[in-house]
N, C-alpha and C positions, 0 to 999 in steps of 0.2 A: 153407354155405361161409363161412368167415371173410372179412371185408372186407380187401382188399389195399390197403396204403398205399404211398405213394411210397418211404417209408423202408425198406420191405421189399425194394426193388429196388436200393438204393444202399448200398454199404458205406461206412463212415466213411473219410475220407482218411487214409492212412497216412503219418506223418511220423516220422522218426528222433527218438527222445526226446532225443537229445543236442542236436538243433537245433530242437526244438519251441519255439515262442514262448511266453513266460510272460505270460498275459493275466489281468487282474483286472477284474471288473465291479463298480462301486460302485453298490449299490442293488438291492434284491430284488423290485422290481415285476415286472409281467408281461413287458415288453419286455426289461428288463435280464436277467431269467432266461432268456428265449428266446435272447438273444445269447450268454450264457454257455454255454448248452447247445449252441449251434451251434459255438462255439469248441472245446469238448471233442470233439464229433463230428469236427471238422476236425483233430484231433490235437494241440491246444494244451494246455499245462499251465495249467489254468484254475481261478481262485477267484472266488467272488462274496461281496462284503462285505455283511453284514446287521447292522444296528445291534443288534438284539435277540439276545443270546447263546442264549436258549432256542430261538428260531426257527431260528437257524443250526444248532444241534445237532440239532434236529428234521429239518431238510433233510438233514443228513449221515446220519442214521439211516434216514429213510424214503425219501429221494430224491424227495420231493414238496414243492412250494411250495403248501401247503394254502390259503393266503389268496388268491393270485393265479392259480395254475394248478393247481387241485386235481385236474383230470382227466388230468394228464399225469405220466408217470414220467420223471425227469431221468436223464441219463447218470451212471453210477456213479462216473466219474472227476471229476465236478464237486464241488469242496470249498467249503463255506460257512464263512466266517470272520467273527467279530464284532470282532476286534482290527484296527483300521484300519492300524496300522503293519505288522503282519504281512502284511496284504493288499496293501500298496502297495510296500513296500521290495523292491528287487532284482527288479522285474518289468520287462517290456518295453513293454507297452501297458496303459494304464489307461482303461477305457471307463466314462464317468460317466453313470449313468442315474438321476440324482437330480432330483426335481421342481424347477422353476425357483426356487421360494421358498426352497429349502434349498441350492441348487447352490453359491453362493458360499461359504457356511459350510463345506461339505465340502471344497471345493477349497483353502480356507485351511488346513484341518486336515491335508491331505496334504502341504503344502509342505515340512515338515521331512524328509520321507521321499523326496522326489523328487530323482533324480540325472540319469539319462539317459532316463527313461521318456517315451514319447509319451502325451499326454493327449487323448482323443477324446470329445466330447460325443455322447450319445444322446438328449439332452433337447430336445423340440420346444416351446420356450416363450420368454418374454421376462420379464426380471426386473422386478418391480413398482417403480415410482417412478424407477428409473434408466434405464429402457428399454434395458437392456443385453441383448445376446444372449449365449448361453452361451460362444461363442468370445471375446466381449469380456471376459467374466469370467475365462476361462482366461488371456488375455493380461494382464489387470490383476493377477491374483494370482500367476501363474507366468510372468513375462515372458521367461524364457530357454528355456522348454519348447516343443518341437515339438508342434503341436496340429492337430486337425481336427474335423470334425463328420460324423456319420453320419445320413442321413435318406432316407426313401423310403416306399412303400406297404407297411408292415410290421406287419400285425396279428399280435400275438404268438401267439394261439391257432392261427392258420393255419400259422405257421412251425413251431410245436411239433407240429402234426399232419403235418408233412412235405410240405406243399403248396409247389410251386415259387414262389419269390419273388425279388425283386431290390431292391437298395438302392444308395445313392451315398455314397462316402466323399469328402469335399471337404477339401482341404488345400493350402496353398502348398508343402508339402514332398512331393516325389515319394517319398521314403523312407517317410513316414507312410502315404501312399496304398498303397504296395506292402505294407507290414507289415500293415495292416488287411485288405487283400485276401488275403494269405497266411493270416491268422487266421480269416477268416469265409467266404471264397469256396469254394463247393462245388458239387456237381452239382445241389443243390436250392436254393441260395441264391447268386445272382450278385451280385457287388459291383463296381459301376462306379466310375470315378474322375472327379474334377472338381477344378479349382482355383478355382471360384467359391464361396468359403466362404459369403459373405453370401447369395448366391442360393439355395444349397441349404438354408441355415439358415432363411431367410425362408419358403421354400416349406413347410418342416416346421412352422413356427410359425403362419403365416397361415392355412393350410388348416383349422386347428382352429376358427377363427371360423365358417367356412362349413359345417363339420360340425354345429355347433350349429344353424345356420339350417336345414339339411336335416333334422335330427331334428325340429325344430318343424314343418317342412312335412309330414313323414311323419305326425305326429300329427293334422294337419288333412286328411290323405288327399288331398293335391294330386296332379294328374295328371303324366304323364311329360313333357309339354311344359313345364310349370312347373319341374320338376326340372332339365331340360336348360338352361333359361334361368338358373336359379340357379347351376349349375355354370359355365357360360360367362362369366356376368357376374362371378362370383367370381374366375375366372382373370384377367379384365381388371383387377379391383381389386388383386389380388395383384401383378400385373405393374407397374401404375402405381406402387404404393407401393414396390416393390423397386427399381425403376429410380431413383426419387428418392433411395434410399439407396446407390446405386452398384452394384447387381447387374446381371447380364447378363439381359435379358428372355428370351433363348433357353433359359436354364436352366429356365424354367418350362414348357417343352415336354417335359421329361424326367420321369424317375421321381420326383424330389424335388418336382416342381411338379404338373403335371396328373395324374401317376400317383398321387401321395399324396392329392391332392384328390379324385380319383374314388373311391379305395378307402375313404377316411375318410368321405366324404359318403354313401356307399351301403351302409355296413355297420353293422348293429345291434351289432356287436362293438366299434365305436368308442365310447370313453367320452364324447367330446364329442357324438356323435350321440345317445347315451343321455340325456345332460343336456338336450339340445334337445328330445327326445321328451317327457321328463318335464315340461319347461316348457310345451310345446305342449299337454300333457294337463291343464293347470290347476294344476300344482304351482308353489310359489314356489321361488326359488333355494336357500334353505336346505333345504327338503324334498327337492329334486332331488339336491343334493349329498350329503345324508345317505343317501339311498336308494342312490346309486351306490357310496359307500364307498371311492372312489379319487379321485385328483386328475384333474380335467378342465382341462387347460391352456387350453382355449379361452375360458373365462370371464375369466380374467386378461388373456388376449391381446386380447379385445374392448375391455376398459378401456384398456389401454396403446395399442393401435393407434388407437382412436377419438381419444384425446388427441393422439397424435403426428401423425395425418393432418391434424388441424385446424391444428397448428403448421406443417406443411409444405405446407399448402394442396393436399392430395391428395384428389380426389373419390372417396369410398368410401361410397356410399349404403346398401349392405347392412349394412356394419359400423355405420354411424350408426344405422340403423333398429333393429338388434339391441340396441344399447346403450340406446336409448330404451325398447324393449319390456321388457328385463330389469331396468333400473335406474331408469327414470322412469315406469313404469306405462302406457306407450303401448300401444294395442291391437295384437295380432300382425298385423293387416291392414296395418299400416304397412310391414312387411317386403315384402309383395307389392307395395304401392304404390311402394316405392322402386325396384323393378325397371322400372317403367313410365315413369319420368321421363326427360326429355331424350333422346328416341329418334331424333334426326335426324342421327346420325353413323354411322360404320362400326362393325360389330359386332366387328371385329378390331382390337385395340389397336395403336396406333402406325402404322396404315396411312394414316389421314388426319390432317392437322395439327390441333392444338388440340382434340382430342376429349375430351369430358367425360362419356362414357357408359360 
């Protein structure tokens, strides 16, 4: 008997083509492709921008993203486009799924074609050197544009397989939140709303650090007790850092915080987990990155957050230990030892005053 999938039980959302939102996803990686496919299934007029014209044409002909999602057939209504102007002009929502190191460059390129479109980041990272989040970059480069960020426990392959999942759209604009929910919310993909842009964005960026740590821990075959401690102390670090930057700590109890942290830290599908596992298996950073063949935002995030945490005097022992192991040659045991320091305070952040654990 053939395996029954969730998608076999759920029909795509039917929306009148006259009122269907026009959605463009910039970036043909795994998550960008998954969101574009979701938008098509939800009845949207959807395009995905791919830099390489040959690859774009291949996707249009085969309906497969062979590099990032080779095992999945894309919706026939999804169109790949290599011309950036055609992909952006006269659209309603632009979802930007570009790695953090190229994010600003692409946002600058689309500026001449932006009129009334909303621009929403799907990227979970921090720009090197400037310590800018993707929402900061959108505001810098497109100051008049309504914007938002989308983040949550969203492993692309699981979404493509039709497994139920949820995410968070954060924006100060109620209209942006509503439009993204209309575009992506379905029976299999629930889209929650938030106005804590920094909190949601920080959750998505910071959890990548701890996915690297958990991958390394898995390579060393640590026990469940240790994994649980890494997760909870990671949540404490994330909350401390985020509050220092003005985020709401309660945001970290939701999907974009503890939800994303749990999913990314416990799944071998996570790129950052894979990088950590490779490092824990004895490979150096160059070898691990080459083997992965994709961007692992967590490595850059470790560098940026370690520097910024020192500037802000935020106690982040796991992040500091990871930086020392990856970039300064410290023994991996230092990460475990960092969890055992200063243990005379509450295990729940902000419950007791002046806590540094």
